[in-house]
NULUMDREN-504627 format. One record per residue: residue in one letter; x negated, z negated, y of N, C-alpha, C in turn. Coordinates in steps of 0.2 Angstrom, whole numbers, plus 5000, padded with zeros to 4 digits. Each point is the difference from the previous one (the first is absolute). Last residue first. Layout:
BEGIN
AXZYXZYXZY/...
end
This chain:
BEGIN
X471852235128500250065004499749985007/X499749854981500050074997500250065004/X498949735003500550055002499950074996/X498649804998500450014995500650055002/X498349915015499650054995500550014994/X500649855018500150075002499750054994/X500249755002500250044995500150075001/X499149845016499749984993500250054995/X500950025022499350025000499749984993/X502249945004500050075000499250024999/X500549775003500250034993499950075000/X499649905021499449994995500250024993/X501750025016499550055001499449984996/X501749854999500250064997499550065001/X499649785010499950004992500350074997/X500349975023499350004999499850014992/X502249965007499850075002499350014999/X500949794997500250044995499850075001/X499749845017499549994994500250054995/X501450015018499350025002499549994994/X502249914999500050074999499350035001/X500349775003500050024993500050084999/X500149915022499349984997500050024993/X502050025011499650055002499349994997/X501749844997500250064996499450055002/X500349745000499650045004500050074997/X502049805002499550034995499650055004/X501849855007499450015004499550034996/X502249934993500050065003499450025005/X499649834980500750025002499950065004/X498349884988500050015007500650025003/X499749964976499849945004500050015007/X500550174984500449944998499849945003/X499050215004500750015002500449944998/X497650014994500150015007500849995002/X499350004978499849945003500150005007/X500450204988500549954998499849935004/X498550185002500550015004500649954998/X498049994987499949985007500650015005/X500050074977500149935001499949985007/X500650254989499649965005500249925000/X501250204989499350004998499549955003/X502550085000499650005006499350014998/X501649974983500250065004499550015006/X499849804987499950064996500150075004/X500649795010499250025001499850064995/X502349925000499850025007499350035000/X500849894981500250075000499850035007/X499649784996499550044996500250075001/X501349845011499450015003499550044996/X502549925001499750064996499350025003/X501549835009499849984993499750054997/X500249935027500250044995499749984993/X499649905022500549974996500250044994/X498550065018499749944997500549974995/X500650185013499550024996499749944996/X501649975017500350024994499550034995/X500049835021499650054998500250024993/X501649905020499449984996499650064998/X502250095007499849935001499549984996/X500050265007500349954995499949935002/X499150195012500750005001500349954995/X497650035001500249985007500849995000/X499050094980499849935001500249975007/X500450234996500449964995499849925001/X498750165011500749995003500449964996/X497950054991499949965005500749995004/X500050154983499949944997499949955006/X500150225006500649984997500049934997/X498050105006500349985006500849984998/X498750094984499749935001500349985007/X500650214992500249954995499849935002/X499350205012500749985002500249944995/X497950124996500049955006500749975001/X499250174983500249934998500149955006/X499250245002500649994997500349934999/X498550105020499849964994500649984996/X499650225018500449944997499649974995/X499450195014499949945003500349944996/X500250234993499349985000499949945003/X502250084998499749984993499349985001/X502150015018499350024999499649974994/X502449975005499850055005499350035000/X502149874984499350015001499950065005/X502149814996499850075001499250015001/X502149824991499350005002499750084999/X502549885006499750054995499250005003/X502149815001499550035004499650054995/X502749925000499449974999499450045004/X502949974993499550025005499449974998/X502350074985499649955003499550035005/X502450054983499650025006499649945002/X501050044975500049965006499650035005/X500350084977500450035005500049965007/X498849974978500749985000500450035005/X497750035000500350034994500749994999/X499149975025499849984993500350044995/X499650095025500549974996499649984993/X499350035028500050044994500549964995/X498750025027500549984996500150044993/X497949925019500350054996500649974996/X497849965019500649984998500450054996/X497349995002500650035003500649974997/X497149985004500649974997500650025003/X497350094996500649995005500549974996/X497150044996500749994998500549995006/X497550035000500350054995500749994998/X498649795010499850075001500350054994/X501049775010499750024994499850075001/X501149825015499650065002499550024994/X501749815004499449994996499550065002/X502349985008499549965004499350004996/X501950104989499750055006499549965004/X501249884983499550054997499750045005/X501749865007499549964998499450044997/X502050105007499649985006499449964998/X501650084984499650055003499649975005/X501449854990499550024995499650065004/X501949935012499549955000499450014995/X501850155000499650005007499549955000/X501550014982499550054999499650005007/X500949764994500350075001499550055000/X500049764986499850045006500350075001/X500449854982500149955005499750035007/X499150104978500649965000500049955006/X498850244999499849934999500749965001/X499050274994500549965003499849934999/X499050284998499949925000500649975003/X499150244987500649975004500049935000/X498550144986499950025007500549975005/X499949984975499349985003499950035007/X502050114989499749954997499349995003/X502250125007499350005003499649944997/X502450064997499750064999499250005002/X501149774991500250055005499750074999/X499649814986500750005000500350055005/X497749895005500250014993500850005000/X498649955019500350064999500350024993/X498849805009499650065002500350064998/X500449725008500150054995499750065002/X499549735008500050075001500350044993/X499749755005500750035001499950085000/X498449844985500349995007500650055000/X498050074984500349935001500350005007/X499150204991500049964994500449945001/X499450195015500749984999500049964993/X498050115009500349965005500749974999/X498650164985499849935000500449955005/X500450244999500149974993499849925000/X499950185018500549945001500049964993/X498550205004500149965006500349945000/X499750154981499449975002500049965007/X502050104991499749954996499449975002/X500850185012500449945001499849954996/X499250224996499749975005500349935002/X501150124984499349994997499649965006/X502250075004500049934997499349994997/X500550215010500049955005500049934997/X500050194987499449995003500049945005/X501849994980499850065004499349975004/X501349874984500350064999499750065004/X499649744992499550055003500350074999/X501049814990500049985007499550045004/X500450034976500650005004500049995007/X497850114989500449944998500750005004/X498650185002499549974995500349934997/X501050255011500049935000499649964995/X499450245009500549984995499949925000/X499350225017499949934998500649984995/X498750255005500649965000499949934998/X498150165011500349984994500649965001/X498350085016500650054999500349984993/X498149895013499950034994500550054998/X500049875020499650065000499850034994/X501549805002500350075002499550065001/X499249774994500450044995500350065002/X497849935012500549964998500550044996/X497350045004500750034999500549944999/X497550005003500449995006500750034999/X498350014982500249935002500449995006/X500250224984499549975004500249935003/X500650214979500249945004499449975004/X499950194984500350025007500249945004/X499849974974499650055003500450025007/X499749774982500450055003499650055003/X499149864979500149995007500550065002/X499649864977500150075002500250005007/X498649824984500450015005500150075002/X499249834978500050065003500550015006/X498649804984500550025005499950075003/X499249824978500050075003500550015005/X498349794988500750025003499950075003/X498349854991500250064996500650035002/X499149815011499550055000500250064996/X501449815000500050045007499550055000/X500149864981500650045001500050055006/X498449824999499850064995500650055000/X500349815013499550045003499850064995/X502549904998499349975000499550055002/X502749965005499650054997499249985001/X501849855004500450054997499650054997/X499149825012500349974995500550054996/X498850055020499550004995500449974994/X501250155019499949934998499549994994/X499950185021500450004993499849934997/X499150035021500750035001500450014993/X497749915002500649955002500650035001/X497750155001500149934997500649965003/X499950275001499849945004500249944996/X500450234993499349995001499849945005/X502350074992499550014994499349985001/X501650005018500149944995499650014994/X500050175017499749945002500049944995/X501150204995499350015000499649945002/X502450005001499850004993499250015000/X501050035021500049934998499849994993/X500150225008499549965003500049934998/X501850134994499450024996499449965002/X502049985012500049964994499450024995/X499750025027500550034995499949964993/X499649895025499750034994500550044996/X500249845020499750075002499750034994/X501249775004499350014997499750075002/X501749795009500050075000499450034998/X499949784998500750014998500250075000/X497449954996500549985005500750024998/X498549964979500050055006500449965006/X499549964974499749975005499950045006/X502049994980499450045002499749975006/X502149944989499550004995499350035002/X502649915007499450015004499450004995/X502249964993500250035007499450015004/X499849904978500350074999500250035007/X498049835002500650004996500350074999/X498049835014500150064996500649994995/X499049845016500750025001500150074996/X497949885002500549954997500750035000/X498150125010500150004993500549964997/X500350115024499649944997500150004993/X500350225016500349954995499549954998/X500250125025499850014994500349954995/X501350085023499549954997499850034993/X500650185019500349944997499549964996/X499750275002500349955005500249944996/X498950275001500049944996500249945005/X499950295000500249945003500049954995/X499550234995499649985005500149935003/X501250164983499449964998499549985005/X502950054998499450035001499449964997/X502349964998499849975006499350035002/X501150054979500450025005499849985007/X498550054979500249945003500450025006/X499750164978499949985007500149935001/X499350074975500650025005499849985007/X498850044972500049975007500650035004/X499649944974500250065004500149985007/X498649894978500449985006500150075004/X499349894974499950065004500550005006/X498649844980500550005005499950075004/X499449914973499850035006500650005006/X499549824979500450065002499850035007/X499249804986499750064999500450065001/X500549765004500150034993499850074999/X499649875020499949954995500250024993/X500450145019499349994999499849954995/X502350035006499750064997499349994998/X501149835012500250004993499750064997/X499649985023499749954996500250004993/X501050165014499350014999499649954996/X502349965007499950054994499350024999/X500449865018500149964994500050054994/X499950095021499449964999500049974993/X501950125008499450044998499449964998/X501949895009500150034993499550044998/X499949925022499849954995500250024993/X500550155017499350004999499849944995/X502350035006499750054996499350004999/X501449855014499849984993499750054996/X499949935027500450044996499850014993/X498949885019500549964996500550054996/X498250085014499749974995500649964996/X500250245013500049935002499949964993/X500350245002499449995004500049925002/X501550134984500250015007499449975005/X500250134974499949935003500250015007/X500550134976499950015007500049935003/X499250094975500449955003499950025008/X499250074974500250045006500649965004/X498049994978500449965005500250055006/X499350004972500050045006500449965005/X498649934976500649995004499950045007/X498850034974500049995007500749985003/X499550024976499450015002499949995008/X501749884981499950045006499350025001/X500949864982500150074999499950045006/X500649755004499850034994500150074999/X500749855019499450055001499850034993/X501749835002500250065004499550065000/X499549794989500550044996500250065004/X498649845011499650044995500550054996/X500949945024499849964994499650044995/X500450025028500150034993499749964995/X500649875022499550044997500250044994/X501549865010499850035006499350044999/X502349914984499350015001499950035007/X502249944994499649954996499250015001/X501150145017500449964995499749954997/X499250205013500349955004500649974996/X498750184991499549955003500249965005/X501250154978500049975007499449955001/X500550224984499749945000500049975007/X501350204985499849985007499849934999/X500250224982500049935001499849995007/X501150234994499449975000500149925001/X501750195001499949974993499349965000/X501150125019499450034997499949984993/X501949925014499850075002499550044996/X500649764998500650054997499850075002/X498349794996500250055005500550054997/X499549744991499850074999500450055005/X499049745004500550044997499850074998/X499349725011499850074997500650034997/X500449845021499950004993499750074998/X499949865024500350064997499850004993/X500349815022499750024994500350064997/X500249945026500349994994499650034994/X499550025024499949934998500449984993/X500950215013499449975002500049934997/X501550194988500049965006499349975001/X500450244988500149934998499949965007/X499950244997500649985001500149934998/X498150174999500149975007500749975001/X498950114980500550045004500249975006/X498449904985499850075000500550045004/X499849735006500150054994499850075001/X500049785014500550055001500150054995/X497749895000500649975003500550055002/X498550114983499849945004500649975003/X499550154976500449995006499749945004/X499350194979499949935003500350005007/X500050174975500149995008499949925001/X499250184979500349945002500050005008/X499250194987500349964994500349935003/X498950275006500249945003500549964995/X498150194999500449964996500249945003/X499050275006500149935002500549964995/X499450255003499549964997500049935001/X501750155008499950024993499449954997/X501749945021499350034999499950004992/X502049905010500050084999499350034998/X500449765005500350024994500050074999/X499149925020499649994994500350014994/X501250035020499550055000499549984994/X501949865003500250074998499450055000/X499749785008500250004993500150064998/X499649995022499450004996500149994993/X501850115017499849934997499350014996/X500750165021500249994993499749944997/X499850105023500649954999500149994993/X498350135011500650045000500649954998/X497749935000500150025007500750045000/X499849834980499550045003500350035007/X500649754990500250075000499450045002/X500849744999499550034996500250074998/X501449845010499650035005499450034997/X501649874987500350065003499550045005/X498649864983500749985002500350075004/X497849914981500350035006500749985002/X497950004980500249955004500350045007/X499450084973500150025007500349945004/X498550074976500549965003500050025007/X498950144978500049975006500649965002/X498250134981500749975000500049955007/X498550234997500049935000500749985000/X499250235002499949974993500049935000/X499750095024500150044994499849974994/X499949925024500449974995500150044993/X498750075019499849935000500449964995/X500450245005499449994997499949934998/X501850145010500149934997499449994996/X500150195015500250014993500149944996/X499550025024499450004995500250014993/X501749995017499650065001499450004996/X501449814998500350064997499650065002/X499249805009500050004993500350064997/X500249985023499350024998499949994992/X502149935009499950085001499350024998/X500549775000500350034994500050085001/X499149865018499650004993500350034994/X500750115024500049934997499650004994/X499850185020500249994993499949934998/X500450165024499849944997500250004992/X500550195014499349994999499849934997/X502250075006499850054996499249994998/X501149855015500349994993499750064995/X499650015024499649954996500249994993/X501350145013499450044999499549954996/X502149925008500150044994499350044998/X500049855019500149964994500150054994/X499950095021499449984999500049964993/X502050085009499650054998499349984997/X501549845009500350024994499550064998/X499549915020499849964995500350024993/X500650115020499350024998499849964995/X502149965010500050064995499350014998/X500749755006499850065003499950064996/X500749774993500550035004499850075003/X499149814985500150074997500550035004/X499049775001500850025001500150074997/X497849915000500449974995500750015001/X498350075016500150044994500449974995/X499449895019500650045001500150044994/X498149855003500549994995500750045002/X497550095006500549955003500549994994/X497350095000500750004998500449955003/X497850155009500249944997500749994998/
end
């Protein structure tokens, strides 16, 4: 069984194991190339991608497709942060011409969140090569879902180049998505940690009523819709990212490394409101906890008393980007198999409710955004009315049962 010690990549044997795995694992783009680009041959294609869209040798999918003799790449599409990953979060991105390739770049994080009819005009297919991080509130899957809806409504084929889920494919965790909170920060009806590859999500969405919006693609269009998934070869569900041997390329500015990937799943929800900060602006994004008005020792003691399986809380000193030295609590994973990744976030909210005067959750103004990230009205009602006596364990156990039910229901769509 895998331990998260692998994520540190400190053991020499892991380097060797990872190198050997990298030789055997073929990403969707590698399989497409090995097949002689058969699935895109002779088609006018657009490509939705970002900097992490690379083959196993680290070469950009943009360049791989441009060099292919029988491939006609005519347009690029960019998600949040853009095709080169240099755009700020939550900032609209305009359409432009790519100075490197001369191709038009259509932004799907600007005026439009769905490709327009004009963007799709003349295309036979859109190829999607996006690296997800295994968490529902990360926008790349939402971008894929909405691209599928627009393509199917306009008779354009969707071709998904599959990539690993860096958290593996066996663990699902956290609250499911209530339909009322479906949004760009949560567009799929999965547990918060979903345990699926991006290709599997596309497969489920194509074949499960309600996953694609009927107002965007009608039943007749959906029946005629063409989805092609290029699966990986050599990837197994029990692999965390280090076992793939592939180099991690930052998927967004705050996810620069593998530690942040797991940290986002663990702490991303817990610092939305109240005094917790989770390491943004330090070398440990989503792993380094501090609380305004509390010492690192007080935060460590409070978290340690919770006895959360699979975690240890270590006091650490580091520097901010401005050079200021600070002390905080590093969240260290000791046992991936026992860990429920989102658990600590809900305990953080409970601590916030206990430490702040009054119930700050009842007073916050961004309730809609809070619930869009979380996906659960029930938890909001709990934490905003019961103060620090919220029944965290009851909710965690309920969500664990629902996550298991989800896996059993959708297991037939697993590709690996």
